[in-house]
Short mmCIF file of the C-alpha atoms (twelve columns), coordinates in Angstrom:
data_MODEL
# 
_entry.id   MODEL 
# 
loop_
_atom_site.group_PDB 
_atom_site.id 
_atom_site.type_symbol 
_atom_site.label_atom_id 
_atom_site.label_alt_id 
_atom_site.label_comp_id 
_atom_site.label_asym_id 
_atom_site.label_seq_id 
_atom_site.Cartn_x 
_atom_site.Cartn_y 
_atom_site.Cartn_z 
_atom_site.pdbx_PDB_model_num 
ATOM 1   C CA . MET A 1   17.666  58.443  -1.292 1 
ATOM 2   C CA . THR A 2   19.873  54.641  -1.747 1 
ATOM 3   C CA . ARG A 3   20.764  54.923  1.426  1 
ATOM 4   C CA . GLY A 4   17.425  55.513  2.863  1 
ATOM 5   C CA . MET A 5   15.959  52.940  1.499  1 
ATOM 6   C CA . THR A 6   19.232  50.282  2.258  1 
ATOM 7   C CA . GLY A 7   18.143  51.235  5.392  1 
ATOM 8   C CA . ILE A 8   14.745  50.585  5.594  1 
ATOM 9   C CA . SER A 9   15.509  47.482  3.738  1 
ATOM 10  C CA . ALA A 10  17.817  46.003  6.224  1 
ATOM 11  C CA . ILE A 11  15.858  46.942  9.044  1 
ATOM 12  C CA . ILE A 12  12.612  44.373  6.888  1 
ATOM 13  C CA . LEU A 13  15.344  41.809  6.918  1 
ATOM 14  C CA . THR A 14  16.028  41.655  10.450 1 
ATOM 15  C CA . VAL A 15  12.659  41.889  11.538 1 
ATOM 16  C CA . ALA A 16  11.534  38.991  9.242  1 
ATOM 17  C CA . VAL A 17  14.700  36.793  9.677  1 
ATOM 18  C CA . VAL A 18  13.632  37.036  13.684 1 
ATOM 19  C CA . GLY A 19  10.336  36.763  13.107 1 
ATOM 20  C CA . SER A 20  10.979  33.767  11.393 1 
ATOM 21  C CA . SER A 21  12.996  32.382  14.411 1 
ATOM 22  C CA . ILE A 22  10.824  33.635  16.745 1 
ATOM 23  C CA . ASN A 23  7.599   31.117  14.959 1 
ATOM 24  C CA . LEU A 24  10.049  28.102  14.427 1 
ATOM 25  C CA . SER A 25  10.756  28.516  18.297 1 
ATOM 26  C CA . MET A 26  7.122   28.732  18.937 1 
ATOM 27  C CA . ALA A 27  6.404   25.825  16.406 1 
ATOM 28  C CA . ALA A 28  9.161   23.688  18.194 1 
ATOM 29  C CA . ALA A 29  7.945   24.667  21.432 1 
ATOM 30  C CA . ASN A 30  4.137   23.515  20.558 1 
ATOM 31  C CA . ARG A 31  5.327   20.113  19.217 1 
ATOM 32  C CA . PRO A 32  4.985   16.924  21.219 1 
ATOM 33  C CA . ASP A 33  7.549   14.840  22.750 1 
ATOM 34  C CA . ASP A 34  9.180   12.749  20.981 1 
ATOM 35  C CA . ARG A 35  8.459   10.339  23.665 1 
ATOM 36  C CA . TYR A 36  4.940   11.219  23.518 1 
ATOM 37  C CA . LEU A 37  4.290   10.317  20.043 1 
ATOM 38  C CA . ALA A 38  6.820   7.443   20.243 1 
ATOM 39  C CA . GLY A 39  4.619   5.564   23.942 1 
ATOM 40  C CA . TYR A 40  1.169   7.028   21.321 1 
ATOM 41  C CA . ALA A 41  2.232   5.583   18.169 1 
ATOM 42  C CA . THR A 42  2.826   2.095   20.255 1 
ATOM 43  C CA . ALA A 43  -0.059  2.298   21.803 1 
ATOM 44  C CA . VAL A 44  -2.008  2.361   18.165 1 
ATOM 45  C CA . LEU A 45  0.582   -0.637  16.698 1 
ATOM 46  C CA . LYS A 46  -0.145  -2.712  19.213 1 
ATOM 47  C CA . LEU A 47  -4.023  -2.169  20.356 1 
ATOM 48  C CA . ARG A 48  -4.883  -2.015  17.132 1 
ATOM 49  C CA . PHE A 49  -2.971  -4.163  14.372 1 
ATOM 50  C CA . GLY A 50  -1.387  -6.404  16.794 1 
ATOM 51  C CA . LEU A 51  2.600   -5.326  15.867 1 
ATOM 52  C CA . MET A 52  4.908   -5.763  18.512 1 
ATOM 53  C CA . ARG A 53  7.059   -2.416  18.663 1 
ATOM 54  C CA . PRO A 54  8.697   -1.424  21.991 1 
ATOM 55  C CA . ASP A 55  11.380  0.778   20.494 1 
ATOM 56  C CA . LEU A 56  9.696   3.230   17.827 1 
ATOM 57  C CA . PRO A 57  12.242  5.569   16.326 1 
ATOM 58  C CA . VAL A 58  10.488  8.862   16.563 1 
ATOM 59  C CA . LYS A 59  13.069  12.049  15.849 1 
ATOM 60  C CA . ASN A 60  11.353  15.839  15.883 1 
ATOM 61  C CA . GLY A 61  8.505   15.081  15.142 1 
ATOM 62  C CA . LYS A 62  9.285   12.002  12.300 1 
ATOM 63  C CA . LEU A 63  9.093   8.252   12.879 1 
ATOM 64  C CA . VAL A 64  10.303  6.125   9.262  1 
ATOM 65  C CA . LEU A 65  8.980   2.573   9.143  1 
ATOM 66  C CA . ASP A 66  9.946   -0.480  7.833  1 
ATOM 67  C CA . PRO A 67  7.830   -1.505  5.424  1 
ATOM 68  C CA . ALA A 68  8.980   -5.345  5.585  1 
ATOM 69  C CA . GLU A 69  7.900   -5.057  9.891  1 
ATOM 70  C CA . LEU A 70  4.171   -4.824  7.989  1 
ATOM 71  C CA . LYS A 71  3.542   -7.036  6.003  1 
ATOM 72  C CA . GLY A 72  0.211   -9.255  6.779  1 
ATOM 73  C CA . ARG A 73  -1.157  -5.418  7.906  1 
ATOM 74  C CA . ASP A 74  -2.885  -3.021  5.664  1 
ATOM 75  C CA . VAL A 75  -0.207  -0.287  5.694  1 
ATOM 76  C CA . PRO A 76  -2.701  2.390   3.947  1 
ATOM 77  C CA . ASP A 77  -4.705  1.647   6.793  1 
ATOM 78  C CA . VAL A 78  -1.209  1.898   9.307  1 
ATOM 79  C CA . LEU A 79  -0.390  4.801   7.913  1 
ATOM 80  C CA . ALA A 80  -3.553  6.759   8.250  1 
ATOM 81  C CA . SER A 81  -4.972  5.592   12.148 1 
ATOM 82  C CA . LEU A 82  -0.448  6.777   12.877 1 
ATOM 83  C CA . ARG A 83  -0.802  10.229  11.355 1 
ATOM 84  C CA . ALA A 84  -4.133  10.966  12.782 1 
ATOM 85  C CA . ILE A 85  -1.742  11.407  15.888 1 
ATOM 86  C CA . ASP A 86  -1.180  15.162  16.430 1 
ATOM 87  C CA . GLY A 87  2.083   15.919  15.712 1 
ATOM 88  C CA . LEU A 88  3.308   13.017  14.152 1 
ATOM 89  C CA . GLU A 89  5.307   12.959  10.832 1 
ATOM 90  C CA . VAL A 90  5.259   9.176   9.205  1 
ATOM 91  C CA . GLU A 91  7.291   7.985   6.809  1 
ATOM 92  C CA . LEU A 92  7.724   4.737   5.042  1 
ATOM 93  C CA . ALA A 93  11.460  3.728   4.659  1 
ATOM 94  C CA . GLU A 94  12.718  2.578   0.547  1 
ATOM 95  C CA . ALA A 95  12.131  -1.740  0.344  1 
ATOM 96  C CA . PRO A 96  15.032  -3.114  -0.758 1 
ATOM 97  C CA . ALA A 97  14.201  -4.931  -4.264 1 
ATOM 98  C CA . ASP A 98  15.696  -8.205  -2.902 1 
ATOM 99  C CA . ILE A 99  12.844  -8.144  0.026  1 
ATOM 100 C CA . ARG A 100 11.993  -11.817 0.066  1 
ATOM 101 C CA . PRO A 101 9.942   -13.628 2.771  1 
ATOM 102 C CA . LEU A 102 12.007  -14.771 6.038  1 
ATOM 103 C CA . THR A 103 12.313  -18.551 6.083  1 
ATOM 104 C CA . PRO A 104 11.653  -20.173 9.536  1 
ATOM 105 C CA . SER A 105 15.031  -20.457 10.429 1 
ATOM 106 C CA . GLU A 106 15.270  -16.675 10.417 1 
ATOM 107 C CA . GLN A 107 12.168  -15.450 11.841 1 
ATOM 108 C CA . PRO A 108 13.176  -13.583 15.223 1 
ATOM 109 C CA . ARG A 109 13.178  -15.616 18.549 1 
ATOM 110 C CA . PRO A 110 10.630  -13.778 21.203 1 
ATOM 111 C CA . VAL A 111 11.418  -11.527 23.290 1 
ATOM 112 C CA . LEU A 112 12.439  -12.650 26.945 1 
ATOM 113 C CA . PRO A 113 10.823  -10.090 29.749 1 
ATOM 114 C CA . GLY A 114 13.173  -7.483  30.314 1 
ATOM 115 C CA . PRO A 115 12.261  -3.741  31.804 1 
ATOM 116 C CA . ALA A 116 10.729  -2.190  28.881 1 
ATOM 117 C CA . PRO A 117 12.694  0.725   27.566 1 
ATOM 118 C CA . GLN A 118 12.512  4.550   29.347 1 
ATOM 119 C CA . ALA A 119 11.321  6.112   25.912 1 
ATOM 120 C CA . THR A 120 8.297   4.369   25.198 1 
ATOM 121 C CA . PRO A 121 6.907   2.188   28.257 1 
ATOM 122 C CA . SER A 122 4.104   -0.069  27.529 1 
ATOM 123 C CA . THR A 123 0.339   -0.115  27.669 1 
ATOM 124 C CA . VAL A 124 -0.384  -3.169  28.373 1 
ATOM 125 C CA . THR A 125 2.525   -4.534  31.241 1 
ATOM 126 C CA . GLY A 126 3.511   -3.564  34.653 1 
ATOM 127 C CA . TRP A 127 1.026   -2.309  37.249 1 
ATOM 128 C CA . LEU A 128 -2.281  -0.518  36.694 1 
ATOM 129 C CA . PRO A 129 -1.835  -1.364  32.524 1 
ATOM 130 C CA . ARG A 130 -3.456  1.169   30.444 1 
ATOM 131 C CA . ALA A 131 -4.770  -1.014  28.259 1 
ATOM 132 C CA . ALA A 132 -6.297  -4.090  28.491 1 
ATOM 133 C CA . LEU A 133 -5.507  -7.313  26.532 1 
ATOM 134 C CA . PHE A 134 -8.655  -8.807  26.079 1 
ATOM 135 C CA . GLN A 135 -10.882 -6.667  24.756 1 
ATOM 136 C CA . PRO A 136 -14.486 -5.720  25.985 1 
ATOM 137 C CA . LEU A 137 -17.130 -7.898  24.036 1 
ATOM 138 C CA . ILE A 138 -19.542 -5.026  22.238 1 
ATOM 139 C CA . ALA A 139 -23.430 -6.547  22.580 1 
ATOM 140 C CA . ASP A 140 -22.639 -8.910  26.185 1 
ATOM 141 C CA . PRO A 141 -25.133 -7.619  27.776 1 
ATOM 142 C CA . ARG A 142 -23.334 -8.442  31.141 1 
ATOM 143 C CA . TRP A 143 -19.707 -6.986  30.076 1 
ATOM 144 C CA . PRO A 144 -19.011 -4.363  32.369 1 
ATOM 145 C CA . ARG A 145 -19.006 -0.582  31.085 1 
ATOM 146 C CA . PHE A 146 -20.912 3.013   32.126 1 
ATOM 147 C CA . SER A 147 -23.832 2.778   30.015 1 
ATOM 148 C CA . ALA A 148 -27.279 4.546   29.522 1 
ATOM 149 C CA . THR A 149 -29.470 2.704   27.077 1 
ATOM 150 C CA . LEU A 150 -33.379 3.697   26.887 1 
ATOM 151 C CA . GLN A 151 -35.036 0.000   26.310 1 
ATOM 152 C CA . PHE A 152 -38.504 -0.367  24.459 1 
ATOM 153 C CA . TYR A 153 -40.057 -3.719  25.603 1 
ATOM 154 C CA . GLN A 154 -42.240 -5.527  23.229 1 
ATOM 155 C CA . ASP A 155 -45.063 -8.032  23.966 1 
ATOM 156 C CA . ASP A 156 -44.187 -7.590  27.848 1 
ATOM 157 C CA . GLU A 157 -47.228 -8.253  30.635 1 
ATOM 158 C CA . GLU A 158 -45.368 -5.904  33.132 1 
ATOM 159 C CA . LEU A 159 -42.425 -3.710  31.323 1 
ATOM 160 C CA . GLY A 160 -42.616 -1.407  28.627 1 
ATOM 161 C CA . THR A 161 -40.265 1.577   28.256 1 
ATOM 162 C CA . VAL A 162 -37.468 0.862   30.576 1 
ATOM 163 C CA . GLY A 163 -34.641 2.290   31.528 1 
ATOM 164 C CA . ALA A 164 -31.010 0.712   31.903 1 
ATOM 165 C CA . ALA A 165 -28.455 1.967   34.433 1 
ATOM 166 C CA . ASN A 166 -24.832 0.341   33.898 1 
ATOM 167 C CA . PHE A 167 -21.700 1.225   36.188 1 
ATOM 168 C CA . GLY A 168 -18.374 -1.086  35.952 1 
ATOM 169 C CA . ALA A 169 -14.977 -1.793  34.748 1 
ATOM 170 C CA . ALA A 170 -12.751 -4.320  33.127 1 
ATOM 171 C CA . LEU A 171 -9.323  -2.926  34.886 1 
ATOM 172 C CA . PRO A 172 -6.286  -4.523  34.553 1 
ATOM 173 C CA . PHE A 173 -4.441  -4.231  37.484 1 
ATOM 174 C CA . TYR A 174 -0.685  -6.055  36.343 1 
ATOM 175 C CA . GLY A 175 0.365   -7.109  33.168 1 
ATOM 176 C CA . TRP A 176 4.182   -8.969  32.529 1 
ATOM 177 C CA . ARG A 177 4.972   -10.504 29.310 1 
ATOM 178 C CA . ALA A 178 6.569   -14.467 29.281 1 
ATOM 179 C CA . LEU A 179 7.267   -16.561 26.759 1 
ATOM 180 C CA . GLY A 180 6.580   -14.203 24.190 1 
ATOM 181 C CA . THR A 181 2.709   -13.746 25.038 1 
ATOM 182 C CA . ASP A 182 1.200   -10.715 26.709 1 
ATOM 183 C CA . TRP A 183 -0.060  -10.994 30.477 1 
ATOM 184 C CA . GLN A 184 -2.081  -9.751  32.752 1 
ATOM 185 C CA . VAL A 185 -4.516  -10.146 35.930 1 
ATOM 186 C CA . GLY A 186 -7.428  -7.434  37.176 1 
ATOM 187 C CA . LEU A 187 -10.691 -6.518  38.059 1 
ATOM 188 C CA . HIS A 188 -14.700 -6.699  36.430 1 
ATOM 189 C CA . ALA A 189 -16.925 -5.357  38.373 1 
ATOM 190 C CA . GLY A 190 -20.481 -3.799  37.989 1 
ATOM 191 C CA . VAL A 191 -24.054 -3.346  39.079 1 
ATOM 192 C CA . PHE A 192 -27.193 -3.734  36.041 1 
ATOM 193 C CA . SER A 193 -30.023 -1.915  37.220 1 
ATOM 194 C CA . ILE A 194 -33.282 -1.361  34.842 1 
ATOM 195 C CA . PHE A 195 -36.543 0.911   35.660 1 
ATOM 196 C CA . ASP A 196 -40.052 1.223   34.659 1 
ATOM 197 C CA . LEU A 197 -40.065 4.275   33.501 1 
ATOM 198 C CA . GLU A 198 -43.691 3.854   32.672 1 
ATOM 199 C CA . ALA A 199 -44.390 3.493   37.014 1 
ATOM 200 C CA . GLU A 200 -45.274 6.917   38.422 1 
ATOM 201 C CA . SER A 201 -41.151 6.868   40.270 1 
ATOM 202 C CA . SER A 202 -40.055 5.458   37.684 1 
ATOM 203 C CA . ASP A 203 -39.391 2.343   40.098 1 
ATOM 204 C CA . LEU A 204 -36.352 0.332   40.367 1 
ATOM 205 C CA . VAL A 205 -36.966 -3.153  38.479 1 
ATOM 206 C CA . ASN A 206 -33.582 -4.950  38.967 1 
ATOM 207 C CA . SER A 207 -30.179 -4.851  39.849 1 
ATOM 208 C CA . ASP A 208 -27.903 -7.078  39.741 1 
ATOM 209 C CA . PHE A 209 -24.233 -7.289  41.153 1 
ATOM 210 C CA . PHE A 210 -21.699 -8.436  39.289 1 
ATOM 211 C CA . VAL A 211 -17.861 -9.240  40.106 1 
ATOM 212 C CA . GLY A 212 -14.892 -10.649 38.508 1 
ATOM 213 C CA . LEU A 213 -11.151 -12.129 38.596 1 
ATOM 214 C CA . PRO A 214 -10.127 -12.497 34.818 1 
ATOM 215 C CA . ILE A 215 -6.848  -13.650 33.906 1 
ATOM 216 C CA . SER A 216 -5.863  -12.468 29.997 1 
ATOM 217 C CA . ALA A 217 -3.472  -13.503 27.644 1 
ATOM 218 C CA . ARG A 218 -2.405  -11.820 23.630 1 
ATOM 219 C CA . TYR A 219 -0.618  -13.056 21.076 1 
ATOM 220 C CA . GLY A 220 -0.907  -10.981 18.313 1 
ATOM 221 C CA . PRO A 221 -4.351  -11.678 16.827 1 
ATOM 222 C CA . VAL A 222 -4.995  -14.289 19.524 1 
ATOM 223 C CA . SER A 223 -6.566  -13.140 23.513 1 
ATOM 224 C CA . ALA A 224 -8.168  -15.176 26.016 1 
ATOM 225 C CA . GLN A 225 -9.462  -15.060 28.883 1 
ATOM 226 C CA . LEU A 226 -9.921  -17.352 31.976 1 
ATOM 227 C CA . ARG A 227 -12.758 -16.128 34.669 1 
ATOM 228 C CA . LEU A 228 -13.942 -16.506 37.842 1 
ATOM 229 C CA . PHE A 229 -16.513 -14.679 38.912 1 
ATOM 230 C CA . HIS A 230 -20.076 -14.013 40.888 1 
ATOM 231 C CA . GLN A 231 -23.647 -12.670 40.404 1 
ATOM 232 C CA . SER A 232 -26.222 -12.241 42.734 1 
ATOM 233 C CA . SER A 233 -29.451 -10.743 41.724 1 
ATOM 234 C CA . HIS A 234 -31.732 -7.993  43.853 1 
ATOM 235 C CA . LEU A 235 -35.391 -6.844  42.924 1 
ATOM 236 C CA . GLY A 236 -36.233 -3.481  43.795 1 
ATOM 237 C CA . ASP A 237 -38.899 -2.628  46.339 1 
ATOM 238 C CA . GLU A 238 -41.139 0.153   44.670 1 
ATOM 239 C CA . PHE A 239 -41.671 -3.055  42.565 1 
ATOM 240 C CA . LEU A 240 -41.655 -5.845  44.918 1 
ATOM 241 C CA . LEU A 241 -44.352 -3.716  46.865 1 
ATOM 242 C CA . ARG A 242 -46.175 -2.922  43.674 1 
ATOM 243 C CA . ASN A 243 -46.275 -6.259  42.218 1 
ATOM 244 C CA . ARG A 244 -46.166 -8.466  45.418 1 
ATOM 245 C CA . ILE A 245 -44.479 -10.964 43.559 1 
ATOM 246 C CA . ASP A 246 -42.625 -13.843 45.291 1 
ATOM 247 C CA . ARG A 247 -38.806 -12.947 45.365 1 
ATOM 248 C CA . ILE A 248 -35.867 -15.176 44.169 1 
ATOM 249 C CA . ASN A 249 -32.061 -15.553 45.654 1 
ATOM 250 C CA . LEU A 250 -30.311 -16.042 42.255 1 
ATOM 251 C CA . SER A 251 -26.439 -15.806 43.312 1 
ATOM 252 C CA . TYR A 252 -24.241 -17.827 41.722 1 
ATOM 253 C CA . GLU A 253 -20.092 -18.171 41.251 1 
ATOM 254 C CA . ALA A 254 -19.189 -19.296 37.544 1 
ATOM 255 C CA . VAL A 255 -16.381 -19.898 35.423 1 
ATOM 256 C CA . ASP A 256 -15.745 -19.250 32.240 1 
ATOM 257 C CA . LEU A 257 -13.482 -19.227 29.162 1 
ATOM 258 C CA . ARG A 258 -13.549 -16.943 25.994 1 
ATOM 259 C CA . LEU A 259 -10.673 -16.819 22.957 1 
ATOM 260 C CA . SER A 260 -10.821 -13.678 20.727 1 
ATOM 261 C CA . LEU A 261 -9.609  -14.034 17.232 1 
ATOM 262 C CA . LYS A 262 -9.003  -10.540 14.527 1 
ATOM 263 C CA . PRO A 263 -7.669  -11.784 11.062 1 
ATOM 264 C CA . PHE A 264 -7.880  -8.327  9.640  1 
ATOM 265 C CA . ASP A 265 -8.024  -4.926  12.112 1 
ATOM 266 C CA . TRP A 266 -11.831 -4.769  11.045 1 
ATOM 267 C CA . LEU A 267 -13.153 -7.835  12.316 1 
ATOM 268 C CA . ARG A 268 -12.828 -9.626  15.685 1 
ATOM 269 C CA . LEU A 269 -14.496 -13.271 16.737 1 
ATOM 270 C CA . TYR A 270 -14.798 -15.059 19.588 1 
ATOM 271 C CA . ALA A 271 -16.271 -18.248 21.385 1 
ATOM 272 C CA . GLY A 272 -16.454 -19.781 24.638 1 
ATOM 273 C CA . GLY A 273 -18.406 -21.332 26.844 1 
ATOM 274 C CA . GLY A 274 -18.216 -22.033 31.192 1 
ATOM 275 C CA . ALA A 275 -19.938 -23.827 34.033 1 
ATOM 276 C CA . ILE A 276 -21.938 -22.678 37.307 1 
ATOM 277 C CA . VAL A 277 -19.607 -24.185 39.784 1 
ATOM 278 C CA . SER A 278 -22.209 -22.999 42.756 1 
ATOM 279 C CA . SER A 279 -25.603 -21.555 43.006 1 
ATOM 280 C CA . GLU A 280 -28.908 -20.539 44.929 1 
ATOM 281 C CA . PRO A 281 -31.378 -21.869 43.805 1 
ATOM 282 C CA . ASP A 282 -29.542 -25.021 41.959 1 
ATOM 283 C CA . LEU A 283 -29.272 -23.841 38.123 1 
ATOM 284 C CA . ALA A 284 -27.596 -26.798 35.310 1 
ATOM 285 C CA . ALA A 285 -24.133 -25.700 34.549 1 
ATOM 286 C CA . GLY A 286 -23.740 -24.960 31.266 1 
ATOM 287 C CA . ILE A 287 -22.798 -21.993 29.307 1 
ATOM 288 C CA . ALA A 288 -21.533 -21.328 25.606 1 
ATOM 289 C CA . GLN A 289 -20.960 -18.071 24.063 1 
ATOM 290 C CA . ALA A 290 -19.865 -16.419 20.892 1 
ATOM 291 C CA . GLY A 291 -19.820 -13.459 18.797 1 
ATOM 292 C CA . ILE A 292 -18.817 -11.419 15.860 1 
ATOM 293 C CA . GLU A 293 -17.341 -7.435  16.156 1 
ATOM 294 C CA . ILE A 294 -16.924 -5.351  12.181 1 
ATOM 295 C CA . THR A 295 -15.392 -2.090  12.980 1 
ATOM 296 C CA . SER A 296 -14.858 0.592   10.098 1 
ATOM 297 C CA . PRO A 297 -11.145 0.882   9.663  1 
ATOM 298 C CA . LYS A 298 -12.716 4.195   7.937  1 
ATOM 299 C CA . PRO A 299 -14.326 6.838   9.608  1 
ATOM 300 C CA . ILE A 300 -17.250 8.262   8.289  1 
ATOM 301 C CA . TYR A 301 -16.601 11.970  10.043 1 
ATOM 302 C CA . ARG A 302 -12.857 12.742  10.053 1 
ATOM 303 C CA . ASP A 303 -10.378 10.395  12.289 1 
ATOM 304 C CA . LEU A 304 -13.966 10.817  15.443 1 
ATOM 305 C CA . LEU A 305 -16.348 8.592   13.965 1 
ATOM 306 C CA . TYR A 306 -16.208 4.961   13.372 1 
ATOM 307 C CA . PRO A 307 -19.539 2.171   12.499 1 
ATOM 308 C CA . ILE A 308 -19.109 -0.377  14.116 1 
ATOM 309 C CA . VAL A 309 -21.772 -3.204  14.505 1 
ATOM 310 C CA . ALA A 310 -21.879 -6.562  16.738 1 
ATOM 311 C CA . LEU A 311 -23.384 -9.358  17.348 1 
ATOM 312 C CA . ASP A 312 -23.135 -11.970 20.378 1 
ATOM 313 C CA . VAL A 313 -25.156 -15.591 20.871 1 
ATOM 314 C CA . GLN A 314 -25.643 -17.206 24.424 1 
ATOM 315 C CA . SER A 315 -26.685 -19.912 25.303 1 
ATOM 316 C CA . PHE A 316 -27.519 -21.668 29.005 1 
ATOM 317 C CA . GLU A 317 -27.751 -25.227 30.129 1 
ATOM 318 C CA . GLU A 318 -31.046 -24.116 32.717 1 
ATOM 319 C CA . ARG A 319 -33.245 -22.446 29.832 1 
ATOM 320 C CA . ASP A 320 -33.069 -25.511 28.039 1 
ATOM 321 C CA . TRP A 321 -29.977 -23.900 25.754 1 
ATOM 322 C CA . ALA A 322 -32.196 -22.020 24.497 1 
ATOM 323 C CA . VAL A 323 -30.678 -19.147 22.072 1 
ATOM 324 C CA . ASN A 324 -30.229 -15.794 23.018 1 
ATOM 325 C CA . TYR A 325 -28.923 -12.611 20.425 1 
ATOM 326 C CA . SER A 326 -27.385 -9.726  21.234 1 
ATOM 327 C CA . ALA A 327 -27.126 -6.982  18.635 1 
ATOM 328 C CA . ARG A 328 -26.064 -3.574  18.478 1 
ATOM 329 C CA . ALA A 329 -25.117 -0.608  15.747 1 
ATOM 330 C CA . GLY A 330 -23.761 2.389   16.035 1 
ATOM 331 C CA . VAL A 331 -20.370 5.310   15.826 1 
ATOM 332 C CA . GLU A 332 -17.666 4.266   18.375 1 
ATOM 333 C CA . PHE A 333 -15.458 7.735   18.988 1 
ATOM 334 C CA . ARG A 334 -11.680 7.827   18.213 1 
ATOM 335 C CA . SER A 335 -9.363  10.482  19.767 1 
ATOM 336 C CA . ARG A 336 -5.798  10.933  22.067 1 
ATOM 337 C CA . TRP A 337 -8.258  12.345  24.671 1 
ATOM 338 C CA . LEU A 338 -9.902  8.679   24.978 1 
ATOM 339 C CA . ALA A 339 -6.386  7.235   24.088 1 
ATOM 340 C CA . SER A 340 -7.027  3.577   25.050 1 
ATOM 341 C CA . ARG A 341 -10.960 3.974   26.223 1 
ATOM 342 C CA . ARG A 342 -13.681 3.598   23.936 1 
ATOM 343 C CA . LEU A 343 -17.147 5.622   24.383 1 
ATOM 344 C CA . GLN A 344 -19.873 4.223   21.645 1 
ATOM 345 C CA . VAL A 345 -23.587 5.432   20.598 1 
ATOM 346 C CA . LEU A 346 -25.238 2.778   19.241 1 
ATOM 347 C CA . LEU A 347 -28.903 1.224   18.719 1 
ATOM 348 C CA . GLU A 348 -29.323 -2.295  20.369 1 
ATOM 349 C CA . TYR A 349 -31.586 -5.262  20.187 1 
ATOM 350 C CA . PHE A 350 -32.251 -8.473  22.538 1 
ATOM 351 C CA . ASN A 351 -34.656 -11.169 21.551 1 
ATOM 352 C CA . GLY A 352 -34.605 -14.666 24.613 1 
ATOM 353 C CA . LYS A 353 -33.892 -15.496 27.923 1 
ATOM 354 C CA . SER A 354 -34.102 -11.838 30.233 1 
ATOM 355 C CA . PRO A 355 -30.268 -11.490 30.988 1 
ATOM 356 C CA . ASN A 356 -32.159 -9.725  34.347 1 
ATOM 357 C CA . GLY A 357 -31.396 -12.186 36.863 1 
ATOM 358 C CA . GLN A 358 -34.990 -12.363 38.932 1 
ATOM 359 C CA . PHE A 359 -36.085 -12.270 35.627 1 
ATOM 360 C CA . PHE A 360 -33.938 -14.923 34.279 1 
ATOM 361 C CA . ASP A 361 -36.871 -17.279 33.438 1 
ATOM 362 C CA . ARG A 362 -38.795 -15.089 31.707 1 
ATOM 363 C CA . THR A 363 -38.402 -14.323 27.625 1 
ATOM 364 C CA . ILE A 364 -38.110 -10.295 26.299 1 
ATOM 365 C CA . GLU A 365 -37.685 -8.791  23.771 1 
ATOM 366 C CA . TYR A 366 -36.515 -5.002  23.461 1 
ATOM 367 C CA . PHE A 367 -34.815 -2.631  21.251 1 
ATOM 368 C CA . GLY A 368 -33.412 0.979   21.780 1 
ATOM 369 C CA . PRO A 369 -30.314 3.636   21.820 1 
ATOM 370 C CA . GLY A 370 -27.933 3.522   24.228 1 
ATOM 371 C CA . VAL A 371 -24.566 5.545   25.445 1 
ATOM 372 C CA . HIS A 372 -21.068 3.281   26.230 1 
ATOM 373 C CA . PHE A 373 -18.520 3.573   28.110 1 
ATOM 374 C CA . TYR A 374 -15.479 1.559   28.754 1 
ATOM 375 C CA . PHE A 375 -12.070 1.934   30.907 1 
# 
């Protein structure tokens, strides 16, 4: 009897050991590759916190960070953002008791241009970078993006319920690093259309065609973008036939420059201006713009939904410097599947001169919900 029990115990022990080995092997097989985790963590540190770490030491799914490298950042927020990456374990190395700020002579020198380490490919340099240096302006009515919005016009003589469909993207073509700064050139392109949803066939009212060539730069929390662009405007045929109004052949080329500052991960400020260099009909040149964006560092639902609010203010010399106000608020979806892309569900409000080219001299006011997607 004792020998039988001993034999059974040995069999049970053998099965348990083999089962544990199989489970460990399966866990190891399902764990994301260290190079993938390092690249993902590098992108999070650069895009959300302005930290340049091209050589993150991820080993067996574990990342150990030096506290000194996180100086000036919200350390709990950094750790929470990195730990939200599936399969990544993050710890802080013990800081020496006598740690002190570096003197100017001890500051590290800028890294000279060179090939990126193969283990952690850069997200902002090389051909077709995965992330843009200059982030989208959330409340700018004419920032290229894919979106669909419902707009309820207030006290307007012609329009009541309007559908706005926008198709476009801001795509970086090539990025490089020089003088300690990241640079990119790319393309902005989009079509901005509005439809009269109260008309029998939801008439196309106006379409604006936009194309631009931007040059962007970023150094830590500061980014800038210089852009040459063209916009032309066209009335919808059905709307034109129904209203018998005079069409304006509006078309112009302009150049603008914007500076953006993120003093904190949750706050962004930007301002800039530009000039119309050629137009039909003849338009006054001056353009001014400023704005603020606030993004909650903490989600309201798991690690998926983050509240955001943004205000964009623009003024044009052609419109006697009348101020346009565009405000948006809602939530942004974040996940490793979206990566550097942005998906937002927002309520918006606009008051000022119409951004729709054929009606640029009209004052409008509207509000409504919308979905916005940025590449």
